[in-house]
N, CA, C, O and the ligand as a Tripos MOL2 file, in Angstrom:
@<TRIPOS>MOLECULE
protein
  301   299    76     0     0
PROTEIN
NO_CHARGES

@<TRIPOS>ATOM
      1 N           0.8460   -1.2050    0.0000 N.3       1 MET1
      2 CA          0.0000    0.0000    0.0000 C.3       1 MET1
      3 C           0.8740    1.2460    0.0000 C.2       1 MET1
      4 O           1.9460    1.2720    0.6050 O.2       1 MET1
      5 N           0.4100    2.2530   -0.6730 N.am      2 ALA2
      6 CA          1.1990    3.4860   -0.7690 C.3       2 ALA2
      7 C           1.2870    4.1860    0.5830 C.2       2 ALA2
      8 O           0.3510    4.1430    1.3800 O.2       2 ALA2
      9 N           2.4050    4.8190    0.8230 N.am      3 ARG3
     10 CA          2.5770    5.5400    2.0820 C.3       3 ARG3
     11 C           1.9530    6.9330    2.0110 C.2       3 ARG3
     12 O           1.4590    7.4460    3.0150 O.2       3 ARG3
     13 N           1.9740    7.5330    0.8470 N.am      4 ASN4
     14 CA          1.4920    8.9060    0.7360 C.3       4 ASN4
     15 C          -0.0100    8.9570    0.4570 C.2       4 ASN4
     16 O          -0.5330    8.2040   -0.3650 O.2       4 ASN4
     17 N          -0.6810    9.8520    1.1540 N.am      5 PHE5
     18 CA         -2.1010   10.0680    0.9060 C.3       5 PHE5
     19 C          -2.2810   10.7670   -0.4450 C.2       5 PHE5
     20 O          -1.4460   11.5630   -0.8760 O.2       5 PHE5
     21 N          -3.3920   10.4410   -1.0890 N.am      6 THR6
     22 CA         -3.7050   11.1420   -2.3320 C.3       6 THR6
     23 C          -4.2270   12.5410   -2.0140 C.2       6 THR6
     24 O          -4.5450   12.8570   -0.8670 O.2       6 THR6
     25 N          -4.3060   13.3560   -3.0350 N.am      7 ARG7
     26 CA         -4.8180   14.7050   -2.8450 C.3       7 ARG7
     27 C          -6.2640   14.6650   -2.3220 C.2       7 ARG7
     28 O          -6.6350   15.4610   -1.4590 O.2       7 ARG7
     29 N          -7.0640   13.7500   -2.8400 N.am      8 ALA8
     30 CA         -8.4590   13.6410   -2.3970 C.3       8 ALA8
     31 C          -8.5250   13.2400   -0.9280 C.2       8 ALA8
     32 O          -9.3440   13.7690   -0.1770 O.2       8 ALA8
     33 N          -7.6710   12.3110   -0.5150 N.am      9 GLN9
     34 CA         -7.6450   11.8980    0.8940 C.3       9 GLN9
     35 C          -7.1950   13.0480    1.7880 C.2       9 GLN9
     36 O          -7.7370   13.2560    2.8730 O.2       9 GLN9
     37 N          -6.2000   13.7900    1.3200 N.am     10 ARG10
     38 CA         -5.7070   14.9310    2.0990 C.3      10 ARG10
     39 C          -6.8130   15.9650    2.3020 C.2      10 ARG10
     40 O          -6.9760   16.5210    3.3890 O.2      10 ARG10
     41 N          -7.5650   16.2080    1.2370 N.am     11 LEU11
     42 CA         -8.6520   17.1840    1.3190 C.3      11 LEU11
     43 C          -9.7090   16.7230    2.3270 C.2      11 LEU11
     44 O         -10.2210   17.5180    3.1150 O.2      11 LEU11
     45 N         -10.0250   15.4350    2.2860 N.am     12 LEU12
     46 CA        -11.0090   14.8660    3.2090 C.3      12 LEU12
     47 C         -10.5400   15.0090    4.6570 C.2      12 LEU12
     48 O         -11.3170   15.3930    5.5310 O.2      12 LEU12
     49 N          -9.2880   14.7050    4.9020 N.am     13 MET13
     50 CA         -8.7290   14.8060    6.2490 C.3      13 MET13
     51 C          -8.7410   16.2430    6.7430 C.2      13 MET13
     52 O          -9.0110   16.5070    7.9150 O.2      13 MET13
     53 N          -8.4460   17.1610    5.8430 N.am     14 LEU14
     54 CA         -8.4270   18.5750    6.2030 C.3      14 LEU14
     55 C          -9.8340   19.0350    6.5770 C.2      14 LEU14
     56 O         -10.0220   19.7620    7.5520 O.2      14 LEU14
     57 N         -10.8150   18.6050    5.7920 N.am     15 ARG15
     58 CA        -12.2080   18.9530    6.0890 C.3      15 ARG15
     59 C         -12.6270   18.3750    7.4220 C.2      15 ARG15
     60 O         -13.2340   19.0700    8.2380 O.2      15 ARG15
     61 N         -12.3070   17.0920    7.6590 N.am     16 LYS16
     62 CA        -12.6920   16.4150    8.8950 C.3      16 LYS16
     63 C         -12.1120   17.1180   10.1080 C.2      16 LYS16
     64 O         -12.7390   17.1610   11.1670 O.2      16 LYS16
     65 N         -10.9350   17.6600    9.9580 N.am     17 SER17
     66 CA        -10.2720   18.3050   11.0910 C.3      17 SER17
     67 C         -10.7420   19.7460   11.2680 C.2      17 SER17
     68 O         -10.2980   20.4360   12.1860 O.2      17 SER17
     69 N         -11.6420   20.2040   10.3900 N.am     18 GLY18
     70 CA        -12.1190   21.5730   10.5080 C.3      18 GLY18
     71 C         -11.0550   22.5920   10.1230 C.2      18 GLY18
     72 O         -11.0790   23.7300   10.5910 O.2      18 GLY18
     73 N         -10.1250   22.1840    9.2720 N.am     19 TYR19
     74 CA         -9.0480   23.0680    8.8180 C.3      19 TYR19
     75 C          -8.2050   23.5590    9.9890 C.2      19 TYR19
     76 O          -7.7010   24.6820    9.9820 O.2      19 TYR19
     77 N          -8.0620   22.6970   10.9960 N.am     20 CYS20
     78 CA         -7.2130   23.0210   12.1370 C.3      20 CYS20
     79 C          -6.2700   21.8500   12.4080 C.2      20 CYS20
     80 O          -6.5960   20.7000   12.1140 O.2      20 CYS20
     81 N          -5.1110   22.1480   12.9630 N.am     21 CYS21
     82 CA         -4.1820   21.1030   13.3630 C.3      21 CYS21
     83 C          -4.8090   20.2670   14.4690 C.2      21 CYS21
     84 O          -5.3400   20.8150   15.4350 O.2      21 CYS21
     85 N          -4.7510   18.9270   14.3350 N.am     22 ALA22
     86 CA         -5.3580   18.0370   15.3210 C.3      22 ALA22
     87 C          -4.6440   18.1290   16.6660 C.2      22 ALA22
     88 O          -5.2100   17.7240   17.6810 O.2      22 ALA22
     89 N          -3.4500   18.6370   16.7020 N.am     23 ASN23
     90 CA         -2.7030   18.7290   17.9490 C.3      23 ASN23
     91 C          -2.7600   20.1170   18.5740 C.2      23 ASN23
     92 O          -3.1310   20.2510   19.7410 O.2      23 ASN23
     93 N          -2.4040   21.1380   17.8270 N.am     24 CYS24
     94 CA         -2.2870   22.4730   18.4300 C.3      24 CYS24
     95 C          -3.3910   23.4220   18.0060 C.2      24 CYS24
     96 O          -3.5250   24.5010   18.5820 O.2      24 CYS24
     97 N          -4.1890   23.0460   17.0070 N.am     25 GLY25
     98 CA         -5.3490   23.8480   16.6600 C.3      25 GLY25
     99 C          -5.0810   25.0230   15.7390 C.2      25 GLY25
    100 O          -5.9900   25.8080   15.4690 O.2      25 GLY25
    101 N          -3.8690   25.1640   15.2540 N.am     26 VAL26
    102 CA         -3.5580   26.2630   14.3490 C.3      26 VAL26
    103 C          -4.3170   26.0750   13.0280 C.2      26 VAL26
    104 O          -4.5730   24.9450   12.6120 O.2      26 VAL26
    105 N          -4.6700   27.1680   12.3830 N.am     27 ASN27
    106 CA         -5.3820   27.0810   11.1140 C.3      27 ASN27
    107 C          -4.5090   26.4530   10.0340 C.2      27 ASN27
    108 O          -3.3110   26.7190    9.9460 O.2      27 ASN27
    109 N          -5.1380   25.6180    9.2190 N.am     28 LEU28
    110 CA         -4.4090   24.9150    8.1710 C.3      28 LEU28
    111 C          -5.0210   25.2000    6.8050 C.2      28 LEU28
    112 O          -6.2130   25.4880    6.6970 O.2      28 LEU28
    113 N          -4.2130   25.1200    5.7840 N.am     29 THR29
    114 CA         -4.6780   25.1330    4.4060 C.3      29 THR29
    115 C          -4.0480   23.9360    3.6980 C.2      29 THR29
    116 O          -3.1630   23.2740    4.2400 O.2      29 THR29
    117 N          -4.5130   23.6720    2.4950 N.am     30 LEU30
    118 CA         -3.9470   22.5510    1.7300 C.3      30 LEU30
    119 C          -2.4500   22.7150    1.5170 C.2      30 LEU30
    120 O          -1.7340   21.7360    1.3060 O.2      30 LEU30
    121 N          -1.9820   23.9520    1.5710 N.am     31 ASP31
    122 CA         -0.5750   24.2000    1.2750 C.3      31 ASP31
    123 C           0.3350   24.0480    2.4760 C.2      31 ASP31
    124 O           1.5400   23.8510    2.3180 O.2      31 ASP31
    125 N          -0.2260   24.1380    3.6870 N.am     32 ASN32
    126 CA          0.6860   24.1580    4.8380 C.3      32 ASN32
    127 C           0.4150   23.0430    5.8370 C.2      32 ASN32
    128 O           0.9460   23.0790    6.9470 O.2      32 ASN32
    129 N          -0.4060   22.0420    5.4710 N.am     33 PHE33
    130 CA         -0.6500   21.0000    6.4660 C.3      33 PHE33
    131 C           0.0330   19.6940    6.0710 C.2      33 PHE33
    132 O           0.3710   19.4660    4.9100 O.2      33 PHE33
    133 N           0.2210   18.8610    7.0660 N.am     34 ALA34
    134 CA          0.8360   17.5610    6.8440 C.3      34 ALA34
    135 C          -0.2110   16.4800    7.0680 C.2      34 ALA34
    136 O          -0.8830   16.4720    8.0990 O.2      34 ALA34
    137 N          -0.3550   15.5780    6.1200 N.am     35 ALA35
    138 CA         -1.2640   14.4460    6.2570 C.3      35 ALA35
    139 C          -0.5420   13.3710    7.0550 C.2      35 ALA35
    140 O           0.4630   12.8190    6.6080 O.2      35 ALA35
    141 N          -1.0660   13.0790    8.2390 N.am     36 ASP36
    142 CA         -0.3650   12.2000    9.1670 C.3      36 ASP36
    143 C          -1.1270   10.8980    9.3780 C.2      36 ASP36
    144 O          -2.3570   10.8870    9.4150 O.2      36 ASP36
    145 N          -0.3830    9.7970    9.5160 N.am     37 HIS37
    146 CA         -1.0040    8.5190    9.8670 C.3      37 HIS37
    147 C          -1.2090    8.4560   11.3800 C.2      37 HIS37
    148 O          -0.2470    8.6100   12.1320 O.2      37 HIS37
    149 N          -2.4290    8.2360   11.8360 N.am     38 ARG38
    150 CA         -2.6710    8.0770   13.2790 C.3      38 ARG38
    151 C          -1.9660    6.8370   13.7830 C.2      38 ARG38
    152 O          -1.1840    6.9000   14.7310 O.2      38 ARG38
    153 N          -2.2380    5.7310   13.1590 N.am     39 ILE39
    154 CA         -1.4300    4.5440   13.3860 C.3      39 ILE39
    155 C          -0.2980    4.6410   12.3810 C.2      39 ILE39
    156 O          -0.5380    4.6060   11.1740 O.2      39 ILE39
    157 N           0.9280    4.7610   12.8580 N.am     40 PRO40
    158 CA          2.0300    5.0150   11.9290 C.3      40 PRO40
    159 C           2.1260    3.9700   10.8230 C.2      40 PRO40
    160 O           1.8860    2.7820   11.0360 O.2      40 PRO40
    161 N           2.4800    4.4440    9.6540 N.am     41 TYR41
    162 CA          2.6560    3.5470    8.5200 C.3      41 TYR41
    163 C           3.6630    2.4440    8.8530 C.2      41 TYR41
    164 O           3.5110    1.2960    8.4350 O.2      41 TYR41
    165 N           4.6880    2.8190    9.6120 N.am     42 SER42
    166 CA          5.7330    1.8520    9.9670 C.3      42 SER42
    167 C           5.2010    0.7650   10.8880 C.2      42 SER42
    168 O           5.8210   -0.2900   11.0220 O.2      42 SER42
    169 N           4.0430    1.0110   11.5340 N.am     43 LYS43
    170 CA          3.4410    0.0040   12.4120 C.3      43 LYS43
    171 C           2.2540   -0.6640   11.7500 C.2      43 LYS43
    172 O           1.4600   -1.3290   12.4160 O.2      43 LYS43
    173 N           2.1300   -0.4960   10.4630 N.am     44 GLY44
    174 CA          1.0660   -1.1790    9.7480 C.3      44 GLY44
    175 C          -0.1830   -0.3390    9.5360 C.2      44 GLY44
    176 O          -1.1870   -0.8460    9.0350 O.2      44 GLY44
    177 N          -0.1400    0.9300    9.9080 N.am     45 GLY45
    178 CA         -1.2940    1.8020    9.7200 C.3      45 GLY45
    179 C          -1.6110    1.9860    8.2440 C.2      45 GLY45
    180 O          -0.7150    2.1410    7.4150 O.2      45 GLY45
    181 N          -2.8990    1.9660    7.9320 N.am     46 ALA46
    182 CA         -3.3270    2.0590    6.5390 C.3      46 ALA46
    183 C          -3.2510    3.4960    6.0410 C.2      46 ALA46
    184 O          -3.4400    4.4490    6.7970 O.2      46 ALA46
    185 N          -2.9720    3.6230    4.7580 N.am     47 THR47
    186 CA         -3.0440    4.9390    4.1220 C.3      47 THR47
    187 C          -4.4770    5.1540    3.6480 C.2      47 THR47
    188 O          -4.7750    5.0840    2.4560 O.2      47 THR47
    189 N          -5.3540    5.4180    4.6150 N.am     48 GLN48
    190 CA         -6.7760    5.6420    4.3520 C.3      48 GLN48
    191 C          -7.1860    6.8700    5.1560 C.2      48 GLN48
    192 O          -6.5750    7.2030    6.1710 O.2      48 GLN48
    193 N          -8.2250    7.5270    4.6840 N.am     49 ALA49
    194 CA         -8.6330    8.7680    5.3560 C.3      49 ALA49
    195 C          -8.9910    8.5250    6.8250 C.2      49 ALA49
    196 O          -8.7420    9.3890    7.6650 O.2      49 ALA49
    197 N          -9.5730    7.3560    7.1500 N.am     50 TRP50
    198 CA         -9.9480    7.1120    8.5500 C.3      50 TRP50
    199 C          -8.7230    6.9880    9.4470 C.2      50 TRP50
    200 O          -8.8220    7.1950   10.6570 O.2      50 TRP50
    201 N          -7.6010    6.6630    8.8860 N.am     51 ASN51
    202 CA         -6.3690    6.5680    9.6760 C.3      51 ASN51
    203 C          -5.5230    7.8280    9.5480 C.2      51 ASN51
    204 O          -4.3610    7.8520    9.9540 O.2      51 ASN51
    205 N          -6.1140    8.8690    8.9810 N.am     52 GLY52
    206 CA         -5.3430   10.0910    8.7890 C.3      52 GLY52
    207 C          -5.8070   11.2090    9.6910 C.2      52 GLY52
    208 O          -6.9520   11.2220   10.1440 O.2      52 GLY52
    209 N          -4.9280   12.1330    9.9470 N.am     53 GLN53
    210 CA         -5.3190   13.3530   10.6410 C.3      53 GLN53
    211 C          -4.4800   14.4910   10.0710 C.2      53 GLN53
    212 O          -3.3860   14.2890    9.5430 O.2      53 GLN53
    213 N          -5.0290   15.6820   10.1970 N.am     54 ALA54
    214 CA         -4.3180   16.8510    9.6890 C.3      54 ALA54
    215 C          -3.4870   17.4630   10.8060 C.2      54 ALA54
    216 O          -4.0030   17.7690   11.8810 O.2      54 ALA54
    217 N          -2.2170   17.6350   10.5490 N.am     55 LEU55
    218 CA         -1.3240   18.2920   11.4970 C.3      55 LEU55
    219 C          -0.6380   19.4500   10.7880 C.2      55 LEU55
    220 O          -0.4650   19.4340    9.5690 O.2      55 LEU55
    221 N          -0.2470   20.4630   11.5730 N.am     56 CYS56
    222 CA          0.5910   21.4970   10.9890 C.3      56 CYS56
    223 C           2.0030   20.9280   10.8000 C.2      56 CYS56
    224 O           2.3520   19.8940   11.3690 O.2      56 CYS56
    225 N           2.7870   21.6120   10.0040 N.am     57 ILE57
    226 CA          4.1260   21.1050    9.6960 C.3      57 ILE57
    227 C           4.9580   20.9580   10.9690 C.2      57 ILE57
    228 O           5.7200   20.0040   11.1200 O.2      57 ILE57
    229 N           4.7990   21.9210   11.8840 N.am     58 THR58
    230 CA          5.5840   21.9040   13.1180 C.3      58 THR58
    231 C           5.2710   20.6700   13.9560 C.2      58 THR58
    232 O           6.1750   19.9570   14.3900 O.2      58 THR58
    233 N           3.9730   20.4250   14.1810 N.am     59 CYS59
    234 CA          3.5920   19.2670   14.9910 C.3      59 CYS59
    235 C           4.0180   17.9720   14.3090 C.2      59 CYS59
    236 O           4.5110   17.0530   14.9630 O.2      59 CYS59
    237 N           3.8280   17.9010   12.9950 N.am     60 ASN60
    238 CA          4.1760   16.6750   12.2990 C.3      60 ASN60
    239 C           5.6700   16.3840   12.4030 C.2      60 ASN60
    240 O           6.0760   15.2320   12.5490 O.2      60 ASN60
    241 N           6.4780   17.4260   12.3270 N.am     61 SER61
    242 CA          7.9210   17.2030   12.3860 C.3      61 SER61
    243 C           8.3540   16.8050   13.7890 C.2      61 SER61
    244 O           9.3960   16.1740   13.9660 O.2      61 SER61
    245 N           7.5500   17.1760   14.7920 N.am     62 GLN62
    246 CA          7.8990   16.7970   16.1700 C.3      62 GLN62
    247 C           7.3810   15.4190   16.5360 C.2      62 GLN62
    248 O           7.8120   14.8260   17.5250 O.2      62 GLN62
    249 N           6.4590   14.9160   15.7380 N.am     63 LYS63
    250 CA          5.7730   13.6930   16.1230 C.3      63 LYS63
    251 C           6.6250   12.4440   15.9470 C.2      63 LYS63
    252 O           6.8200   11.6740   16.8880 O.2      63 LYS63
    253 N           7.1230   12.2550   14.7460 N.am     64 GLY64
    254 CA          7.7620   10.9840   14.4670 C.3      64 GLY64
    255 C           6.7570    9.8770   14.6770 C.2      64 GLY64
    256 O           5.6070   10.0090   14.2580 O.2      64 GLY64
    257 N           7.1530    8.7930   15.3100 N.am     65 ASP65
    258 CA          6.2290    7.7030   15.6070 C.3      65 ASP65
    259 C           5.8160    7.7110   17.0770 C.2      65 ASP65
    260 O           5.2610    6.7320   17.5750 O.2      65 ASP65
    261 N           6.0900    8.8200   17.7710 N.am     66 LYS66
    262 CA          5.9380    8.8210   19.2130 C.3      66 LYS66
    263 C           4.4950    8.9430   19.6860 C.2      66 LYS66
    264 O           4.1670    8.5220   20.7950 O.2      66 LYS66
    265 N           3.6280    9.5180   18.8480 N.am     67 TRP67
    266 CA          2.2910    9.8420   19.3080 C.3      67 TRP67
    267 C           1.2810    8.7860   18.9360 C.2      67 TRP67
    268 O           0.0910    9.0870   18.8490 O.2      67 TRP67
    269 N           1.6950    7.6070   18.7210 N.am     68 GLU68
    270 CA          0.7630    6.5820   18.2910 C.3      68 GLU68
    271 C          -0.4560    6.5370   19.2040 C.2      68 GLU68
    272 O          -0.3120    6.4370   20.4220 O.2      68 GLU68
    273 N          -1.6360    6.6080   18.6370 N.am     69 GLY69
    274 CA         -2.8420    6.5020   19.4270 C.3      69 GLY69
    275 C          -3.2300    7.7750   20.1660 C.2      69 GLY69
    276 O          -4.1920    7.7730   20.9340 O.2      69 GLY69
    277 N          -2.5110    8.8400   19.9500 N.am     70 LEU70
    278 CA         -2.8240   10.0780   20.6600 C.3      70 LEU70
    279 C          -4.2420   10.5500   20.3550 C.2      70 LEU70
    280 O          -4.9940   10.9200   21.2560 O.2      70 LEU70
    281 N          -4.5910   10.5320   19.0850 N.am     71 SER71
    282 CA         -5.8700   11.0910   18.6680 C.3      71 SER71
    283 C          -6.6880    9.9940   18.0020 C.2      71 SER71
    284 O          -6.3670    9.5620   16.8950 O.2      71 SER71
    285 N          -7.7310    9.5490   18.6640 N.am     72 ASN72
    286 CA         -8.5020    8.4610   18.1040 C.3      72 ASN72
    287 C          -9.9910    8.7350   18.2070 C.2      72 ASN72
    288 O         -10.7820    7.8170   18.4230 O.2      72 ASN72
    289 N         -10.3750    9.9940   18.0520 N.am     73 GLY73
    290 CA        -11.7300   10.4060   18.3070 C.3      73 GLY73
    291 C         -12.7640   10.0180   17.2720 C.2      73 GLY73
    292 O         -13.8140    9.4950   17.6450 O.2      73 GLY73
    293 N         -12.5280   10.2410   16.0150 N.am     74 ASP74
    294 CA        -13.6320   10.2790   15.0510 C.3      74 ASP74
    295 C         -13.5040    9.2530   13.9410 C.2      74 ASP74
    296 O         -13.5510    9.6120   12.7640 O.2      74 ASP74
    297 N         -13.3490    8.0200   14.2810 N.am     75 ARG75
    298 CA        -13.3430    6.9830   13.2660 C.3      75 ARG75
    299 C         -14.5680    7.0560   12.3800 C.2      75 ARG75
    300 O         -14.7180    6.2450   11.4660 O.2      75 ARG75
    301 ZN          0.0820   21.8170   15.1650 Zn       76 ZN76
@<TRIPOS>BOND
     1     1     2 1
     2     2     3 1
     3     3     4 2
     4     3     5 am
     5     5     6 1
     6     6     7 1
     7     7     8 2
     8     7     9 am
     9     9    10 1
    10    10    11 1
    11    11    12 2
    12    11    13 am
    13    13    14 1
    14    14    15 1
    15    15    16 2
    16    15    17 am
    17    17    18 1
    18    18    19 1
    19    19    20 2
    20    19    21 am
    21    21    22 1
    22    22    23 1
    23    23    24 2
    24    23    25 am
    25    25    26 1
    26    26    27 1
    27    27    28 2
    28    27    29 am
    29    29    30 1
    30    30    31 1
    31    31    32 2
    32    31    33 am
    33    33    34 1
    34    34    35 1
    35    35    36 2
    36    35    37 am
    37    37    38 1
    38    38    39 1
    39    39    40 2
    40    39    41 am
    41    41    42 1
    42    42    43 1
    43    43    44 2
    44    43    45 am
    45    45    46 1
    46    46    47 1
    47    47    48 2
    48    47    49 am
    49    49    50 1
    50    50    51 1
    51    51    52 2
    52    51    53 am
    53    53    54 1
    54    54    55 1
    55    55    56 2
    56    55    57 am
    57    57    58 1
    58    58    59 1
    59    59    60 2
    60    59    61 am
    61    61    62 1
    62    62    63 1
    63    63    64 2
    64    63    65 am
    65    65    66 1
    66    66    67 1
    67    67    68 2
    68    67    69 am
    69    69    70 1
    70    70    71 1
    71    71    72 2
    72    71    73 am
    73    73    74 1
    74    74    75 1
    75    75    76 2
    76    75    77 am
    77    77    78 1
    78    78    79 1
    79    79    80 2
    80    79    81 am
    81    81    82 1
    82    82    83 1
    83    83    84 2
    84    83    85 am
    85    85    86 1
    86    86    87 1
    87    87    88 2
    88    87    89 am
    89    89    90 1
    90    90    91 1
    91    91    92 2
    92    91    93 am
    93    93    94 1
    94    94    95 1
    95    95    96 2
    96    95    97 am
    97    97    98 1
    98    98    99 1
    99    99   100 2
   100    99   101 am
   101   101   102 1
   102   102   103 1
   103   103   104 2
   104   103   105 am
   105   105   106 1
   106   106   107 1
   107   107   108 2
   108   107   109 am
   109   109   110 1
   110   110   111 1
   111   111   112 2
   112   111   113 am
   113   113   114 1
   114   114   115 1
   115   115   116 2
   116   115   117 am
   117   117   118 1
   118   118   119 1
   119   119   120 2
   120   119   121 am
   121   121   122 1
   122   122   123 1
   123   123   124 2
   124   123   125 am
   125   125   126 1
   126   126   127 1
   127   127   128 2
   128   127   129 am
   129   129   130 1
   130   130   131 1
   131   131   132 2
   132   131   133 am
   133   133   134 1
   134   134   135 1
   135   135   136 2
   136   135   137 am
   137   137   138 1
   138   138   139 1
   139   139   140 2
   140   139   141 am
   141   141   142 1
   142   142   143 1
   143   143   144 2
   144   143   145 am
   145   145   146 1
   146   146   147 1
   147   147   148 2
   148   147   149 am
   149   149   150 1
   150   150   151 1
   151   151   152 2
   152   151   153 am
   153   153   154 1
   154   154   155 1
   155   155   156 2
   156   155   157 am
   157   157   158 1
   158   158   159 1
   159   159   160 2
   160   159   161 am
   161   161   162 1
   162   162   163 1
   163   163   164 2
   164   163   165 am
   165   165   166 1
   166   166   167 1
   167   167   168 2
   168   167   169 am
   169   169   170 1
   170   170   171 1
   171   171   172 2
   172   171   173 am
   173   173   174 1
   174   174   175 1
   175   175   176 2
   176   175   177 am
   177   177   178 1
   178   178   179 1
   179   179   180 2
   180   179   181 am
   181   181   182 1
   182   182   183 1
   183   183   184 2
   184   183   185 am
   185   185   186 1
   186   186   187 1
   187   187   188 2
   188   187   189 am
   189   189   190 1
   190   190   191 1
   191   191   192 2
   192   191   193 am
   193   193   194 1
   194   194   195 1
   195   195   196 2
   196   195   197 am
   197   197   198 1
   198   198   199 1
   199   199   200 2
   200   199   201 am
   201   201   202 1
   202   202   203 1
   203   203   204 2
   204   203   205 am
   205   205   206 1
   206   206   207 1
   207   207   208 2
   208   207   209 am
   209   209   210 1
   210   210   211 1
   211   211   212 2
   212   211   213 am
   213   213   214 1
   214   214   215 1
   215   215   216 2
   216   215   217 am
   217   217   218 1
   218   218   219 1
   219   219   220 2
   220   219   221 am
   221   221   222 1
   222   222   223 1
   223   223   224 2
   224   223   225 am
   225   225   226 1
   226   226   227 1
   227   227   228 2
   228   227   229 am
   229   229   230 1
   230   230   231 1
   231   231   232 2
   232   231   233 am
   233   233   234 1
   234   234   235 1
   235   235   236 2
   236   235   237 am
   237   237   238 1
   238   238   239 1
   239   239   240 2
   240   239   241 am
   241   241   242 1
   242   242   243 1
   243   243   244 2
   244   243   245 am
   245   245   246 1
   246   246   247 1
   247   247   248 2
   248   247   249 am
   249   249   250 1
   250   250   251 1
   251   251   252 2
   252   251   253 am
   253   253   254 1
   254   254   255 1
   255   255   256 2
   256   255   257 am
   257   257   258 1
   258   258   259 1
   259   259   260 2
   260   259   261 am
   261   261   262 1
   262   262   263 1
   263   263   264 2
   264   263   265 am
   265   265   266 1
   266   266   267 1
   267   267   268 2
   268   267   269 am
   269   269   270 1
   270   270   271 1
   271   271   272 2
   272   271   273 am
   273   273   274 1
   274   274   275 1
   275   275   276 2
   276   275   277 am
   277   277   278 1
   278   278   279 1
   279   279   280 2
   280   279   281 am
   281   281   282 1
   282   282   283 1
   283   283   284 2
   284   283   285 am
   285   285   286 1
   286   286   287 1
   287   287   288 2
   288   287   289 am
   289   289   290 1
   290   290   291 1
   291   291   292 2
   292   291   293 am
   293   293   294 1
   294   294   295 1
   295   295   296 2
   296   295   297 am
   297   297   298 1
   298   298   299 1
   299   299   300 2
@<TRIPOS>SUBSTRUCTURE
     1 MET1         2 RESIDUE 1 A MET
     2 ALA2         6 RESIDUE 1 A ALA
     3 ARG3        10 RESIDUE 1 A ARG
     4 ASN4        14 RESIDUE 1 A ASN
     5 PHE5        18 RESIDUE 1 A PHE
     6 THR6        22 RESIDUE 1 A THR
     7 ARG7        26 RESIDUE 1 A ARG
     8 ALA8        30 RESIDUE 1 A ALA
     9 GLN9        34 RESIDUE 1 A GLN
    10 ARG10       38 RESIDUE 1 A ARG
    11 LEU11       42 RESIDUE 1 A LEU
    12 LEU12       46 RESIDUE 1 A LEU
    13 MET13       50 RESIDUE 1 A MET
    14 LEU14       54 RESIDUE 1 A LEU
    15 ARG15       58 RESIDUE 1 A ARG
    16 LYS16       62 RESIDUE 1 A LYS
    17 SER17       66 RESIDUE 1 A SER
    18 GLY18       70 RESIDUE 1 A GLY
    19 TYR19       74 RESIDUE 1 A TYR
    20 CYS20       78 RESIDUE 1 A CYS
    21 CYS21       82 RESIDUE 1 A CYS
    22 ALA22       86 RESIDUE 1 A ALA
    23 ASN23       90 RESIDUE 1 A ASN
    24 CYS24       94 RESIDUE 1 A CYS
    25 GLY25       98 RESIDUE 1 A GLY
    26 VAL26      102 RESIDUE 1 A VAL
    27 ASN27      106 RESIDUE 1 A ASN
    28 LEU28      110 RESIDUE 1 A LEU
    29 THR29      114 RESIDUE 1 A THR
    30 LEU30      118 RESIDUE 1 A LEU
    31 ASP31      122 RESIDUE 1 A ASP
    32 ASN32      126 RESIDUE 1 A ASN
    33 PHE33      130 RESIDUE 1 A PHE
    34 ALA34      134 RESIDUE 1 A ALA
    35 ALA35      138 RESIDUE 1 A ALA
    36 ASP36      142 RESIDUE 1 A ASP
    37 HIS37      146 RESIDUE 1 A HIS
    38 ARG38      150 RESIDUE 1 A ARG
    39 ILE39      154 RESIDUE 1 A ILE
    40 PRO40      158 RESIDUE 1 A PRO
    41 TYR41      162 RESIDUE 1 A TYR
    42 SER42      166 RESIDUE 1 A SER
    43 LYS43      170 RESIDUE 1 A LYS
    44 GLY44      174 RESIDUE 1 A GLY
    45 GLY45      178 RESIDUE 1 A GLY
    46 ALA46      182 RESIDUE 1 A ALA
    47 THR47      186 RESIDUE 1 A THR
    48 GLN48      190 RESIDUE 1 A GLN
    49 ALA49      194 RESIDUE 1 A ALA
    50 TRP50      198 RESIDUE 1 A TRP
    51 ASN51      202 RESIDUE 1 A ASN
    52 GLY52      206 RESIDUE 1 A GLY
    53 GLN53      210 RESIDUE 1 A GLN
    54 ALA54      214 RESIDUE 1 A ALA
    55 LEU55      218 RESIDUE 1 A LEU
    56 CYS56      222 RESIDUE 1 A CYS
    57 ILE57      226 RESIDUE 1 A ILE
    58 THR58      230 RESIDUE 1 A THR
    59 CYS59      234 RESIDUE 1 A CYS
    60 ASN60      238 RESIDUE 1 A ASN
    61 SER61      242 RESIDUE 1 A SER
    62 GLN62      246 RESIDUE 1 A GLN
    63 LYS63      250 RESIDUE 1 A LYS
    64 GLY64      254 RESIDUE 1 A GLY
    65 ASP65      258 RESIDUE 1 A ASP
    66 LYS66      262 RESIDUE 1 A LYS
    67 TRP67      266 RESIDUE 1 A TRP
    68 GLU68      270 RESIDUE 1 A GLU
    69 GLY69      274 RESIDUE 1 A GLY
    70 LEU70      278 RESIDUE 1 A LEU
    71 SER71      282 RESIDUE 1 A SER
    72 ASN72      286 RESIDUE 1 A ASN
    73 GLY73      290 RESIDUE 1 A GLY
    74 ASP74      294 RESIDUE 1 A ASP
    75 ARG75      298 RESIDUE 1 A ARG
    76 ZN76       301 GROUP 0 **** ****
């Protein structure tokens, strides 16, 4: 399975998150957000919108694989 989300999946994740970072709440646009795997890809997480969340670039770069399971609200 591909690791990268498609543009359509990214858009869906951004909408689901209310155009805000799932961690810090900063406003996001398609140009400045990172599509993140809730269950990390390296741990078998699917590249599907339900396993995705929108993070800002800063939060995503700080995350790595450390936040597994942090946000599991809206399956
Ligand atoms: Zn953030």
